[in-house]
N, C-alpha and C positions, 0 to 999 in steps of 0.2 A: 504494500500500500504506500502511495506517495505521501510526502509531507503535506501537500495540499489536501489530499483526501483525509489525512489524519486531522488536520485543522478543521475541516468541514464536519467530521464526526464529533470533535470537541464542541464546536458551535451548536450542533444539533442536540447533543447531550445537555449542554448548559441551558439551552432554550427549554428543553423538556423539564429539567429540574426546577427552573425558575417559575414554571406554571404559566408563563406568558405564551401567547400564540404569535405567529409570524406577523400578523397585522399590528399587534401591540408593540412588538420590537421595532417594526418598521417606523411607526409613528414616533417613537422615542429617538431613533437614530436619524430620522428624516428621509426615509426611503419608502418605497411601496412594499406591499406584502410580496409581490412577485420578485422584487430584488432579494428579499430575505430568502425566499424559496430557492433562488438561483445560488445563493451562498451555501446552501445545504446540499444542493444537487451535485452529483458527480460531474466533473469537468467534461467528461465524454458524453454526458447527457444534457449539455447546455448550461451546466453550472458555471458560475463565475466566482471570483474571490472579492471580498469587500476591499474597498480602497483603504490604504493604511490610515488615512484621516478619519475613518469611521470606527477603527478598532477601539479607541478609547471609549466612545459612547456605547459601543456594543458591550465591552467588558464591564463598564459601570452598570449598564442596565441589567446584565446577567449576573452581576456580583462575582465576577471572576477577574483574574489579572490579564492584562494584555499579553504578558509573557506566556501565560498558560495557553491562551487561545492560539497564539502564533507558534509556539514550540512544544507545548505539552509539559513544559518545565516551569515551576513556580519556585520562588525563593523559599517557600515552606515545604516543598517537596524535593527531597534529595534521594539519590541512588535508586531511582525507579526507572525501569525500562520504558520505552515508548509503548509497548504492548500493555503494560500495567496501567498506563494513563489512559 
């Protein structure tokens, strides 16, 4: 699985855990529900990646760190493999 696919999985999981839906996240971040759907969809199926300028708002809305969204590594999480995250 590529780094981009892993980032999309983290975003999808954080959205699910947050209890928000795609429309709600989109409103907070300033994009459409369709844009959020594309962020979660695989690149090979028309998925896209959020602009870096949106990551701070996404992370704040989902109560996760930008670092975790982008890399799967957070300052509070050490010595974990990508698969564990």
